[in-house]
N, C-alpha and C positions, 0 to 999 in steps of 0.2 A: 262030530266032524272035526278033523284035525285042522290046525292052523294052515298047514301046507295045502290041504284040500281046498280050504276057503280061498286062498290066494289064487290057486289054479283056476277055480271057478270064476273069480272076479276078472282075471285076465281074459278068459274065454268070452265072458260077456262083453267086455270092451271091444274085443276083436269082432264080434258079431255086429255090434252097433256101428263100428267103423265101416264094415263091409256094406251094411245097409245104406249108410249115408253116401258112400262112394257110388253105389248103384243108382241111387236117386239122382245124384249129381250128373251122372252120365245121361240119364233120361231127360232131365229138365234142362241141363245146360247151365252156363254161367248166369248168375243173377244179373238182370238188366240187359242182357244181350238180345237184340231184336231178332224176332223170328225170321225176318227177311234175310238175315245173314246165313241162314241154313237152307232156305227155299225161296224160289221165285226170283233169284238174282239173275240179272241180264248180263251175259258175258260180253255184250257189245257196248254197254254203257259204262263209262269210266268217269270218275269224278276227278277233281283237281288233286285229290289225295294221292292218285297214282301217277301224276305227271312228274316229269323230271324238271330240274331247275332251269334248263334251257327253255322250257315252255313258259316260264314266268308264272307258274301256277300259284294260286293261293290254296291254303290247306284248311279243310275242316268245315266248310259251310254245311249247315244242316240240310238245306235243300239238295246240295250236291250229294251228300251221303244217301239221301233218299233215292236219288237217281240210280246209284249203284245197285239198289235193291229193286230196280225195275219200275220205280214210280214215275209218273208223268210229271215232269217239272218244266218250268219255263226255260227258254234258251239262255245261253251266255254263262251259265253256272258251271259248265263242264269244259275242260280243255280237250276232251275227246269223247266221241259218241258214234255209235253205229259203225265202228271201224275207222272213222276219220279223226284226225288230230290236228290241233293248231300248234305249230312250233315256231316260236320267235327265234330269230337268228341270235338275239342277245336278250337276256332277262333284264338288262338295264340300258338306259340311254342318258345322254347328257341333256341338261336343261338348255333351252334356247328356241329360236325360231327356225322353222323348216328343218327340223332334225330328221335325218333319214332313219327309217324303221323298215326292217325286212322280216318276212316270215314265209313259211310254207304251210300248206294243208296236205297232210299225208293221207293216203287212202288205205283201204283194207289190206293192200299188198305191202304197206310200209313205205311206198314210194310217193314223192310229191305228185299231187294231182295237177294235171295240165288241161283237163277238159271241164268246162263249166257252162251252165245254161244262163242265159240273160234273164235277170229279174229286175224290174223297174229300170230298164235300160242299161244295166251294168251287170258284169259277171260277178262282182263281189263288192259288197259295201262294208267299209271299215269304220266303226264307230269308236271313238276314243273319248273317255271322260275320266277325270280324276275322281278318286273314291269319295271325295266330299262334294261331288256333282258340279265341280267347276271345270272350265276349259273344254266344254263339249265340242267335238269336231266330227264331221261326217265327210269322209274323203273316199276316193275311188283309186286304189293302188294300181300300179302297172304290173302286168304279168309277163315274166320272162319265159322263154321256151323251156327252161328247166323246171318250171313250176314255182319259182321264187316271186313273191309279191313284194313290191317296193312302194313306199309312201313317205311323205314328209309331214311331220306334225309339229305344232307349236307346244312345247312342253315346259311346265314349271315343275319345281321339285315336289315330290310326293309319289304316291302309288297310283298308277293309272290302270284302268281296266280297258282292254282292247277287245272289241267284239267283231268277229268276222261273220258276216251274214252272206250265205252263198248256197248254190245248188249244184252239186257235182253232176256231170252228165250221166243220165240214167239212174240217178239216186234222188232221195228226198232232200228237201231244203233243210239246212242246218244253221244254227247260230252257235259258234264256239267262242269261249272267252279265255283270256289269259292276262295276267298282271304284268305290268312293265314298271320297274322301279326307276325313279329319277332322283339321284342323290342331291342333297342340298338342304337348305333351311326351308322347311315347308310350313307356311302359314295357312292353317286350315280355315275354310269359310265358316261363317256363323250358320247355325241351323235355320232352315227356312220353313215358315208356316205355310198354310194353304195359300196359294197365289193363283188366282184365276184371271188376272189382268196384268199384262206387262207392257212396257214401252221400249221399243227397239228402233233406234235410228229414225225417230219421228213417226214410227208406226205404233199403233196400239193393237194388241192381240188379246182377245178374250175367249175363254173356253166355257161352254155351257154343256150341261149333261152330268149325270151322276154315275160313278163307278160302284158296282155292287159285286162283291166276290162271287165268282162262279156263274155270272150271268153276262150275256152280251150287252154292251152299253153303246149308245150312240153319243159321240162327242162332236159338238159343233164349234169350230174355231172361227172367229170373225176377225177380219183385218180391216182396220181403218187408218187413214192418214190425215192429220190435221183436222180431225173430227168428221171426216167424210169417208163413206164406205169405199173400199178399193174394189172396183168391179172389173179390173183388167189384169188380174194375176196371170203370170206366165207359167206355162207347164214346166214342172221340175220333176225329173225321174218318172215321167208318164202320168203325173197328176198335178193338181194345183197346190199341192203341199205334201210334205213327207213328215210323218210323225213317229218319233221313237219314245217308248215308255220304259222307264226303269223303276224297279221297286226299291224303295229305301231299305237299307239294312244289308241286303246281299247283292244289290244291283242286278237282279234278275231282268233279263231282256225280253220284252213282250212284243210280239208282232201286232201291229195295228194296221188295219186295212182301210184305204180310202173308199168312199162311197161314190162310185162313178169315175170317169176319166174324161180328159179333154176330147172333144169331138164325138162324144157318144149321143149328142142331141138332147141331153137333159141336164148335164152338169155345167153349171155356170162358173165363170172365172172370178168368183168372189161376189160379195165380200165374205161369204161363208164357205168353209171347207169342212166336209163331214167325214168322220172316221168311225169305224166300229172296233171296239176293243173288249176283250174278256180278261179280267184280272183274276188270278187264282186265289188271292187271299185279301183280307181287309188290311188297311194300313195306308201309309203314305206312298205316293208315286210321283216321280218327276216326268214331265212331258216336255219334249223338245220339238217344236214345229219349225221345219225348214220351208220357207216360201220364197218365191222369186218374183221380183217386181222391178221394172226399169233395168233389167239385165243383171241384177245383183241378188244373190241368195243371202237371206238373213235368217237367223235362228232366234226363236222366241222361247225362253225357258219358263215353264209353268209348274205348279205343284198342286195336286189334288189328293183327296183322301177317299179311299174306297171303304164302303160299309159292308157289314155282313148282311145276309139276306133278311135278317130280322130288323135291320135298320140301325144297328149299333156299330160303332167304329171298330171294335175288336182289338186284337193285339197285332202289332207290326211284325214284319218278317224278322227273323233273327239277324243280328248284326254280324257282318263279316268285315268290319272296317280294319284294314291292315295298313293304313297310311303310316309310313315310317316316322319315327321321331325326327325332329329337325336335326340335320347333320351340319355342324358348324366347323367340321374339320378343315374345310377348304376356305373358310372365311379369312379375310385379311384384316387383322386387328392392329396393324402397325400404325 
């Protein structure tokens, strides 16, 4: 066999191997690409990765990516879902007290939604919390005829997560979330360990009950004042308390349902307020109890840890902390 013949044979062999590898690549797909990217994706579920800057979206939460593949994830991780989208009028706001914030909820037709059903006595509940879990606020915005919601928030510098909890007329209830940036020097709070008892304005609030991932849990929150049980809690949003649960790491918003309601003949106005919650994963969760007494609504922040079904703590949710670095550009150093 001549040298030229050997060279031609060698080149032909390389071409055959290259063609085989290319064919396999087309069948298998890129290494590490999830199968969900090719099948089972939901066209009506969009993560914050697809949101525009005006929505104040955060980008790249792992649970949010799962949602785009049709997975069932908690509320608040997505800026749009089932054709509905949360659109902030501005992705930033100034620090201060009673800062105006405006937003719309767009429907499947792309237009602002103007029809809502009442849930817990309100058409929409707006929850605001800084990503280090400070500054929690639960407010009820005002709806304009054109579908614009307006509210006033007390904002410190940092990245805030806004949750819109609502039910469009004739559609399922949704909780959508978007980030709001507040420029300035942001001093982040210290990490908080499990906290089952807190003191707020002379009241003591304690939570009993264990969270287990994937199971329904009964949480009993007790309210006392000056060491005595509070037995005359006042109805707030159709119950003797309103509880919001947020997962540490990605701030997934979890629906928590009260057990009973005022006037049902069995639910007492304290000192215990019972809720049912089902958490999707083990790890740390923050609980915020709003309760009303003597005409004033107070908020008690607590922290509990959910275990796996086998009794172990497991791994926490992936972190999506995007709190901005302190911005000293506007500081006066004169």
